[in-house]
C-alpha positions in Angstrom: -34.5 -20.2 -12.9 -32.1 -19.3 -10.2 -31.0 -20.9 -6.9 -28.3 -20.4 -4.2 -25.0 -22.2 -4.6 -23.0 -23.3 -1.5 -19.5 -24.7 -1.5 -17.6 -25.5 1.7 -14.2 -27.1 1.9 -13.4 -28.7 5.3 -9.9 -28.9 6.4 -7.5 -29.2 9.3 -7.0 -25.9 11.2 -5.9 -23.3 8.6 -3.1 -20.7 9.2 -4.8 -18.0 11.3 -2.9 -15.1 9.9 -4.0 -16.2 6.3 -7.6 -17.2 6.9 -9.2 -13.9 6.0 -7.2 -13.6 2.9 -7.9 -17.2 1.8 -11.7 -16.6 2.5 -11.8 -13.5 0.4 -9.6 -15.0 -2.4 -11.9 -18.1 -2.6 -14.9 -16.0 -3.1 -13.2 -13.7 -5.7 -12.0 -16.7 -7.6 -15.5 -18.2 -7.9 -16.9 -14.8 -8.8 -14.3 -14.5 -11.6 -15.2 -18.0 -12.9 -18.9 -17.2 -13.0 -18.2 -13.9 -14.8 -16.1 -15.7 -17.4 -19.1 -18.0 -18.1 -21.5 -15.0 -18.2 -23.5 -16.6 -15.4 -25.8 -14.0 -13.7 -26.0 -14.0 -9.9 -27.2 -11.6 -7.2 -24.3 -11.5 -4.8 -21.5 -13.5 -3.3 -21.0 -14.1 0.4 -17.8 -15.5 1.9 -17.4 -17.3 5.2 -14.6 -19.0 7.1 -13.7 -20.6 10.4 -10.4 -22.4 11.5 -11.5 -25.6 9.7 -13.5 -24.4 6.7 -13.6 -22.1 3.7 -17.1 -21.3 2.4 -18.7 -19.3 -0.4 -22.4 -18.8 -1.1 -23.6 -17.4 -4.4 -27.1 -16.0 -4.1 -29.5 -16.1 -7.0 -27.3 -18.0 -9.4 -28.8 -18.7 -12.8 -29.3 -22.4 -13.6 -27.8 -22.0 -17.0 -25.7 -19.6 -19.1 -27.7 -17.1 -21.2 -28.4 -18.1 -24.8 -27.2 -15.8 -27.5 -27.0 -15.8 -31.3 -23.5 -16.1 -32.7 -22.9 -14.7 -36.2 -19.6 -15.4 -37.9 -19.0 -13.7 -41.2 -16.8 -15.4 -43.8 -15.3 -14.6 -47.1 -17.3 -12.6 -49.9 -19.6 -14.9 -51.9 -17.8 -14.1 -55.1 -14.6 -15.6 -53.6 -16.4 -18.5 -51.9 -17.9 -19.8 -55.1 -16.7 -20.0 -58.8 -18.7 -19.0 -61.8 -20.3 -22.4 -61.8 -21.4 -22.1 -58.2 -18.8 -24.6 -56.9 -17.3 -23.9 -53.4 -13.7 -22.7 -53.3 -11.0 -23.6 -50.8 -12.0 -20.5 -48.9 -15.5 -21.7 -48.6 -14.4 -25.2 -47.5 -12.1 -23.8 -44.9 -14.9 -21.6 -43.5 -17.3 -24.6 -43.3 -14.6 -26.7 -41.6 -13.8 -23.9 -39.1 -17.4 -23.7 -38.0 -18.1 -27.5 -38.0 -20.7 -27.6 -40.8 -20.9 -29.3 -44.2 -20.2 -27.2 -47.3 -23.8 -27.9 -48.5 -25.0 -26.0 -45.3 -23.2 -22.8 -46.2 -25.4 -19.7 -46.4 -24.8 -16.2 -47.8 -26.1 -12.9 -46.5 -25.3 -9.2 -46.9 -23.4 -7.6 -44.0 -24.3 -4.1 -45.3 -21.4 -3.9 -47.6 -21.3 -7.2 -49.7 -22.7 -10.6 -49.9 -20.7 -12.9 -47.7 -20.7 -16.4 -46.3 -22.3 -16.4 -42.8 -22.6 -18.9 -40.0 -25.4 -18.5 -37.5 -25.8 -20.6 -34.3 -27.1 -20.4 -30.8 -24.5 -20.4 -28.0 -25.0 -20.7 -24.3 -27.7 -22.6 -22.5 -25.1 -24.7 -20.6 -26.2 -26.1 -17.3 -24.7 -24.3 -14.4 -24.2 -27.4 -12.3 -21.9 -28.9 -15.1 -19.8 -25.7 -15.0 -19.4 -25.3 -11.2 -16.9 -28.0 -10.4 -14.4 -26.5 -12.9 -15.0 -23.0 -11.5 -14.5 -24.1 -7.8 -11.4 -26.1 -8.7 -9.9 -23.2 -10.5 -10.5 -20.9 -7.6 -8.9 -23.4 -5.1 -5.9 -23.7 -7.4 -5.5 -20.0 -7.6 -5.6 -19.3 -3.8 -2.5 -17.4 -2.5 -0.8 -20.3 -0.8 3.0 -19.8 -0.7 3.6 -23.5 0.1 1.2 -26.4 -0.4 1.5 -29.7 1.5 0.6 -33.4 0.9 -0.8 -35.7 3.5 -0.9 -39.5 3.8 -0.5 -41.4 0.6 -2.5 -38.8 -1.4 -0.9 -36.9 -4.3 -3.3 -34.0 -3.7 -1.9 -30.7 -2.4 -3.5 -27.9 -0.3 -2.5 -25.6 2.5 -3.8 -28.1 5.0 -5.2 -31.7 4.7 -8.8 -31.7 3.6 -11.6 -33.8 5.1 -15.0 -33.0 3.5 -16.5 -31.1 0.6 -20.0 -29.7 0.4 -21.4 -28.5 -2.9 -25.1 -27.7 -3.2 -27.1 -26.0 -6.0 -30.4 -25.2 -4.4 -31.3 -28.4 -2.6 -29.3 -30.7 -4.9 -25.8 -32.0 -4.6 -23.4 -30.9 -7.4 -21.7 -33.9 -8.9 -18.1 -33.1 -8.4 -14.8 -34.5 -7.1 -11.7 -32.5 -6.1 -8.7 -32.9 -3.8 -9.7 -36.5 -3.5 -13.1 -35.7 -2.1 -16.6 -36.4 -3.5 -19.0 -33.5 -2.9 -22.0 -34.2 -0.7 -24.2 -32.4 1.8 -22.4 -33.5 5.0 -20.5 -30.8 6.9 -19.0 -31.1 10.4 -19.7 -29.2 13.7 -17.3 -27.9 16.3 -14.4 -30.2 17.0 -15.3 -30.5 20.7 -19.0 -29.4 21.1 -20.4 -31.2 18.0 -17.8 -33.6 16.6 -20.1 -35.4 14.2 -21.5 -35.0 10.6 -24.3 -32.5 10.1 -26.5 -32.8 7.0 -27.3 -29.7 5.1 -30.3 -29.1 2.9 -29.2 -25.8 1.2 -27.3 -22.5 1.8 -29.8 -21.1 4.3 -30.0 -24.3 6.2 -26.2 -24.3 6.4 -26.0 -20.8 7.8 -28.7 -21.7 10.4 -27.6 -25.2 11.5 -23.9 -24.6 11.9 -24.3 -22.0 14.8 -27.5 -23.4 16.2 -26.6 -27.1 16.2 -23.0 -27.4 15.3 -21.5 -24.7 17.6 -19.8 -23.0 14.7 -20.1 -19.3 14.0 -19.0 -19.6 10.3 -19.6 -15.9 9.5 -16.1 -14.4 10.0 -17.3 -10.8 10.4 -20.2 -11.7 12.7 -17.8 -13.8 14.8 -15.4 -11.0 15.0 -18.1 -8.5 16.0 -19.1 -10.9 18.9 -15.5 -11.2 20.0 -15.0 -7.5 20.1 -18.2 -6.9 22.0 -17.6 -9.7 24.6 -13.9 -8.7 25.0 -14.9 -5.1 25.7 -17.6 -6.3 28.1 -15.1 -8.4 30.1 -12.7 -5.4 30.3 -15.5 -3.2 31.4 -16.3 -5.6 34.3 -12.6 -5.2 35.4 -13.0 -1.4 35.3 -10.7 -1.0 32.3 -10.6 -0.8 28.5 -9.5 -3.6 26.3 -6.7 -2.8 23.8 -7.9 -4.4 20.6 -5.5 -4.2 17.6 -7.2 -5.1 14.3 -4.4 -7.5 13.3 -4.7 -9.4 16.6 -8.5 -9.4 16.4 -8.3 -10.9 12.9 -5.9 -13.6 14.1 -8.0 -14.5 17.2 -11.1 -14.6 15.0 -9.4 -17.1 12.8 -8.4 -19.2 15.8 -11.9 -20.0 17.2 -15.2 -21.3 15.9 -17.2 -20.7 19.1 -15.6 -17.7 20.9 -15.8 -17.4 24.7 -13.8 -14.4 26.1 -12.4 -14.9 29.6 -10.6 -12.5 31.9 -7.4 -13.5 33.7 -4.9 -11.8 36.0 -1.2 -11.6 36.7 0.8 -10.4 39.6 1.0 -6.6 40.1 4.8 -6.8 40.5 5.2 -7.4 36.8 3.9 -3.8 36.2 7.4 -2.6 37.1 8.5 -4.0 33.8 8.0 -1.7 30.7 4.4 -2.1 29.7 5.4 -2.5 26.0 7.2 -5.7 26.9 4.3 -7.1 28.8 1.8 -6.1 26.0 4.1 -7.6 23.3 4.3 -10.9 25.3 0.6 -11.1 25.8 -0.3 -10.3 22.2 2.4 -12.0 20.2 3.0 -15.1 22.3 -0.4 -15.8 23.9 -2.9 -13.9 21.6 -4.3 -12.1 24.7 -6.0 -8.7 24.7 -4.3 -6.4 27.3 -6.4 -4.2 29.5 -5.7 -0.5 30.5 -7.3 1.9 32.9 -8.9 5.2 32.0 -5.5 6.9 31.9 -4.1 4.3 29.4 -2.0 2.6 32.1 -1.6 -1.2 31.9 -3.7 -3.2 34.4 -2.6 -6.6 35.8 -5.3 -8.3 33.6 -5.7 -9.9 30.2 -8.5 -11.3 28.2 -8.2 -14.6 26.3 -10.7 -16.0 23.8 -11.4 -19.7 24.4 -12.8 -21.9 21.6 -15.0 -23.9 24.0 -17.8 -23.1 26.3 -16.6 -24.8 29.4 -18.7 -25.9 32.4 -15.8 -24.8 34.6 -14.3 -21.7 32.9 -12.1 -21.0 35.9 -10.0 -24.0 34.9 -9.3 -22.4 31.6 -8.6 -19.0 33.2 -6.2 -20.6 35.7 -4.4 -22.5 32.9 -3.9 -19.3 30.9 -2.6 -17.6 34.0 -0.1 -20.3 34.6 1.0 -20.0 30.9 1.5 -16.2 31.0 3.4 -16.1 34.3 6.7 -17.6 32.9 6.5 -15.3 29.8 6.2 -12.2 32.0 8.9 -13.5 34.3 11.3 -13.7 31.4 10.5 -10.1 30.5 11.1 -9.0 34.1 14.4 -11.0 34.3 15.7 -9.5 31.0 14.8 -6.0 32.2 16.5 -6.3 35.5 19.6 -8.0 33.9 19.9 -5.4 31.2 19.8 -2.5 33.7 23.0 -3.7 35.2 24.9 -2.3 32.2 24.7 1.1 30.6 23.9 1.8 27.0 27.5 3.0 26.6 28.7 -0.5 27.6 26.2 -2.2 25.3 27.5 0.0 22.5 30.9 -1.7 22.6 29.2 -5.0 21.7 28.1 -3.5 18.4 31.6 -3.5 17.0 31.7 -7.1 15.8 28.1 -7.1 14.5 27.9 -6.5 10.8 25.5 -3.9 9.5 26.3 -4.8 5.9 29.5 -6.6 4.8 30.7 -3.7 2.6 29.6 -1.0 5.0 31.1 -2.2 8.3 29.6 -2.9 11.7 26.5 -1.4 13.4 29.0 0.5 15.6 30.5 2.1 12.5 26.9 3.0 11.5 26.4 4.8 14.8 29.6 6.8 14.2 28.4 7.9 10.7 24.9 8.7 12.1 26.5 10.8 14.8 28.4 12.9 12.3 25.4 13.4 10.0 23.1 14.1 13.0 25.5 16.8 14.1 25.5 18.4 10.6 21.6 18.3 10.5 21.4 19.8 14.0 23.7 22.7 13.0 21.5 23.4 9.9 18.4 23.5 12.1 20.0 25.4 14.9 19.3 22.4 17.1 21.1 20.9 20.1 24.2 19.4 18.5 25.3 17.7 21.8 22.0 15.9 22.3 21.9 14.8 18.6 25.4 13.3 18.9 24.6 11.6 22.2 21.4 10.1 20.8 23.2 8.9 17.7 26.0 7.2 19.8 23.4 5.2 21.8 20.7 4.7 19.1 21.5 1.1 18.4 22.9 -0.1 21.8 19.6 -1.8 22.8 19.9 -4.1 19.9 22.3 -6.3 21.9 20.3 -6.3 25.1 18.5 -9.5 26.3 15.2 -7.7 26.1 15.4 -7.0 22.4 16.9 -10.3 21.8 13.7 -11.9 23.1 11.2 -9.3 22.0 12.5 -7.8 18.7 9.7 -5.2 18.6 11.1 -3.7 21.8 14.0 -2.1 19.9 14.0 1.6 20.5 11.5 1.2 23.3 14.0 -0.7 25.4 16.6 1.9 24.6 14.3 4.6 25.9 13.8 2.9 29.3 17.5 2.0 29.6 18.5 5.6 28.8 16.2 6.8 31.6 17.8 4.2 33.9 21.3 5.5 33.0 20.3 9.1 33.7 20.5 10.3 30.1 18.7 13.5 29.1 15.0 12.9 28.6 15.1 14.2 25.0 18.0 11.9 24.2 16.1 8.9 25.7 13.0 9.9 23.7 15.0 10.0 20.5 16.1 6.4 20.9 12.5 5.4 20.7 11.5 7.9 18.0 14.4 7.1 15.6 12.2 4.4 14.0 9.2 6.7 13.4 7.3 6.7 11.1 7.3 2.9 11.0 4.6 2.6 8.3 2.4 4.7 6.1 0.3 7.1 8.2 2.3 6.4 11.3 3.1 9.3 13.7 6.3 11.3 13.5 8.9 12.0 16.2 7.7 14.5 18.7 11.2 15.8 19.6 13.8 17.7 17.5 16.5 15.2 18.5 14.2 12.3 17.6 13.5 13.8 14.2 17.3 14.4 13.5 18.2 10.8 14.4 15.3 9.4 12.3 16.6 11.4 9.3 20.3 10.6 9.8 19.8 6.9 10.3 17.7 6.5 7.2 20.0 8.7 5.1 23.0 6.7 6.2 21.3 3.4 5.1 20.1 4.9 1.8 23.4 6.4 0.8 25.3 3.2 1.8 23.1 0.6 0.1 22.8 2.7 -3.1 26.6 3.3 -2.9 27.3 -0.5 -3.1 24.9 -0.9 -6.0 22.0 -2.6 -4.2 19.1 -0.5 -5.5 15.7 -2.1 -5.0 14.5 -4.1 -7.9 10.9 -5.3 -8.5 9.5 -6.6 -5.2 13.0 -7.1 -3.7 13.9 -4.5 -1.1 15.8 -6.2 1.7 16.8 -3.0 3.4 13.3 -1.4 3.1 14.7 1.6 1.1 11.3 2.4 -0.3 9.9 2.9 3.1 13.0 4.7 4.3 12.7 7.1 1.3 9.0 7.9 2.1 9.9 8.3 5.7 12.6 10.9 4.9 10.3 12.8 2.7 7.6 12.8 5.3 10.0 14.0 8.0 11.3 16.9 5.8 7.8 17.9 4.6 5.5 17.4 7.5 8.1 18.7 10.1 8.7 21.6 7.7 12.4 21.2 7.6 14.0 23.5 5.0 16.8 21.1 4.2 18.4 20.3 0.8 18.0 16.5 0.3 20.8 16.2 -2.2 23.2 18.1 0.1 22.3 15.7 2.9 22.9 12.7 0.7 26.3 14.2 -0.3 27.3 14.5 3.3 26.0 11.0 4.2 27.8 9.5 1.2 31.0 11.1 2.1 30.9 9.7 5.6 31.1 6.1 4.1 34.6 7.1 2.9 36.3 4.4 0.7 33.3 2.0 1.1 31.6 3.9 -1.8 33.6 4.1 -5.0 31.5 6.6 -7.0 30.1 9.2 -4.7 28.5 11.5 -7.4 26.7 8.6 -9.0 25.5 7.3 -5.6 24.1 10.7 -4.7 22.3 11.3 -8.0 20.9 7.7 -8.1 19.6 7.8 -4.5 18.2 11.4 -4.9 16.3 10.6 -8.1 14.9 7.4 -6.5 13.7 9.3 -3.4 12.2 12.2 -5.3 10.4 9.6 -7.5 8.7 8.4 -4.3 6.9 11.7 -4.4 5.0 10.6 -7.5 3.1 7.8 -5.6 2.7 10.1 -2.7 0.8 12.6 -4.8 -1.1 9.9 -6.7 -2.5 8.8 -3.3 -3.5 12.5 -2.8 -5.3 12.4 -6.2 -3.0 15.0 -7.6 -2.5 14.6 -11.4 0.9 13.3 -12.5 1.5 16.3 -14.9 1.3 18.6 -11.8 4.2 16.7 -10.2 6.1 16.6 -13.5 5.7 20.4 -14.0 7.5 20.9 -10.7 10.1 18.1 -11.0 11.1 19.6 -14.3 12.8 22.4 -12.3 15.1 19.8 -10.8 14.7 21.2 -7.3 16.3 19.4 -4.2 14.5 20.7 -1.2 11.5 18.5 -0.6 9.6 21.0 1.5 9.9 23.5 -1.3 8.9 20.8 -3.9 5.8 20.0 -1.9 4.7 23.6 -1.6 5.1 24.0 -5.3 3.1 20.9 -6.2 0.2 21.9 -4.0 0.3 25.4 -5.5 0.3 24.1 -9.1 -2.5 21.7 -8.2 -4.6 24.6 -6.9 -3.7 26.6 -10.0 -4.8 23.7 -12.2 -8.3 23.9 -10.8 -8.7 27.6 -11.9 -10.7 28.3 -15.1 -7.7 30.2 -16.5 -5.2 27.3 -16.1 -5.6 25.5 -19.3 -5.4 28.6 -21.5 -2.3 29.8 -19.7 -0.7 26.3 -19.8 -1.4 26.2 -23.6 0.1 29.7 -24.0 3.2 28.6 -22.0 3.6 25.5 -24.1 3.3 27.7 -27.3 5.9 30.0 -26.0 8.2 27.1 -25.0 8.0 25.6 -28.5 8.7 28.9 -30.1 11.7 29.6 -27.8 13.1 26.1 -28.2 13.5 26.6 -32.0 15.6 29.7 -31.6 19.4 29.5 -32.4 20.4 32.2 -29.9 19.2 33.4 -26.5 16.4 35.9 -26.2 17.3 39.4 -24.9 16.6 39.8 -21.2 15.4 43.4 -21.5 12.4 44.7 -23.3 12.6 47.7 -25.6 9.5 49.7 -24.8 10.1 51.8 -28.0 9.5 48.8 -30.2 6.1 47.9 -28.7 3.7 48.8 -31.6 0.5 46.9 -31.2 -1.9 47.8 -28.3 -2.1 44.1 -27.4 1.6 43.8 -26.9 1.7 47.1 -24.9 -1.0 45.8 -22.7 0.7 42.5 -22.2 4.1 44.1 -21.4 2.4 46.4 -18.9 0.6 43.4 -17.3 3.7 41.3 -17.1 5.7 44.1 -15.6 3.0 44.9 -13.0 2.5 41.2 -12.1 6.3 40.7 -11.8 6.5 43.4 -9.2 3.4 42.1 -7.4 4.5 38.4 -7.1 8.2 39.1 -6.3 7.6 39.1 -2.5 5.3 36.1 -2.8 8.0 34.2 -4.5 10.5 35.3 -1.8 8.1 33.9 0.9 7.4 30.8 -1.1 3.7 31.8 -1.2 3.4 29.9 -4.5 -0.4 29.3 -4.4 -1.1 33.0 -4.0 1.5 33.9 -6.6 0.0 31.6 -9.3 -3.5 32.8 -8.4 -2.2 36.4 -9.0 -0.6 35.4 -12.4 -3.8 33.7 -13.5 -5.3 37.2 -14.2 -2.8 37.5 -17.1 -5.0 35.1 -19.3 -7.0 37.9 -21.0 -3.9 39.8 -21.9 -2.1 36.7 -23.2 -5.1 35.5 -25.2 -5.5 39.0 -26.8 -1.7 39.1 -27.6 -1.8 35.8 -29.5 -5.0 36.7 -31.3 -3.8 40.1 -32.5 0.1 40.1 -32.7 2.3 38.3 -35.1 5.2 37.1 -32.9 7.5 36.1 -35.7 7.4 39.4 -37.6 9.7 40.0 -40.6 11.3 42.9 -38.8 14.1 41.2 -36.8 14.2 43.9 -34.0 10.4 43.7 -33.6 10.5 39.9 -33.6 13.2 39.7 -31.0 11.4 42.2 -28.8 8.2 40.2 -28.9 10.2 37.1 -28.1 11.8 38.9 -25.1 8.3 39.7 -23.9 7.1 36.1 -24.2 10.3 35.0 -22.4 9.5 37.3 -19.5 6.0 36.0 -19.4 7.2 32.3 -19.3 9.9 33.1 -16.7 7.3 34.5 -14.4 5.5 31.1 -14.3 8.8 29.2 -14.3 9.5 30.8 -10.9 7.1 28.1 -9.6 7.0 25.3 -12.2 6.8 24.5 -15.9 3.1 24.9 -16.3 3.3 24.2 -20.0 3.3 20.5 -19.0 -0.3 21.0 -17.7 -1.6 21.6 -21.2 -4.1 19.0 -22.2 -3.3 17.1 -25.3 -5.9 17.4 -28.0 
């Protein structure tokens, strides 16, 4: 028999940013407990609202499956003496399995007669197991800090008030967190603030929205919010800006969502729209509205948790709340514009970047020098790069960024425009932080790209230089993200720059603050290139492909990336494994030699037809791929070299490499060395060979 199992824990309002995670974790914990007990079920559904966590298990078996347990013991000849009396081994086996010695049985396991214990396991009632499973799931929830309430010794993320546990139509006998399970849930705090009796899981999902004014289905509630917010924006002639993180948070704040549109004064639109949007989203949890051109409109949409008889009162209240927030933003903007970014830069001098690496002002000086060096290598505008570097951190001490920290860079852009700075310089102040996260866009300007590189390289070289390499989950300066960002900038912007050389320049600019420059460069470089490994794992590129390229110890990320993709394409060819195995064989042979192999091949010593054919093929391919290597057309080059497979296979089948004649042997080794060197122009493909 099977039935649906419902468990709901009612609480005070749960943390909105954690609700979705808690909901999913609660369901996963129960699923894990059921699987550990081998309890069959059809599926698990999870639900949550601000005041409840709920899991429904559909089609849960009413007992664990029965199965025969067979435990083999010692051989019969050891278990009994010549007179048939049980030995200590037999007594120990009987005790281990909880039976009397007289109950011992013997059977043949296919090899010998042995003691055997047979029993039937399982058949446990599900309702007796559920309390332990639910409690274990609650205890395992990802709650950084639990709290106590009243005189209770129980701990949870918020005070708990009720517990519903039903298996089918029956209450599960359980007590946890000081609550006795029953069938009594609660409705909406305002619309239905009273108990609501539940018959079973389906009744729960029906009564809560229909009677209790609670849309308990998180995903359905979110879909309603999105639909109604978009409809409100459409009424205004605009489009709602709906970020997923904000949508998740708003969904976690309401049980009965009622979107309402409000308005603020047009004069606030003179303030940078990013500041207004930040204030609406971060402080008030409002959805901004933009017109068809993406320009901010003087409207917002809030999601109320009650269905008011006079919604205008709620709208007016929210308009009164948002006005001082936007007024603050306007005041900060106007006040900041009275000073230039150059004047703000002077305020960076006493602000410490890192105790051993000086102030933020010092950092801008180093970034300026490094940016100039990068600009020269890229034939960029050195003057723009230097100017952007000087001003890149000035907005950190403005009132705007002091109040809205996410405005850093954005505020700098607007203030640079106000100061009459070059447009690309202004843009660079905003683009220096790109990309901010995985998959984020890259800077659109050359100067922005240069500052983004220089800033991160300064941080990486400095922090590694003082010995603060990231360990485990600790990465206070976000060096992992900075490393990936540098690699993305170099690769996706197709910048042919030597990463190790850049790190050497960046390290040198720290002067005496870094004691061991060579070690710093090597450690930082190795760490950054290693980030490529996870990069390619996400692209589903085999680890051995990356290792075959990294074995060449290259230092230009753009070049590394081209080689990795070329080797990955080569690895898909039917000839790849045979040629990789051949290269591995050649590598092993050459590694055992005491002296270097001759660079030139003596044509007169070529005897066998197979070695003549291979020598001719290697010579022809070397000439064919030379221009491809010069142009870094590695994919095409390896595809060309793949045609060597037949000649290589024939050579190894018909030619004895380690011939007794020394001259003959050395000439054949020289031929194999030339073959291997052709592939080594791209990577060590011997590392692609599959281990047998």
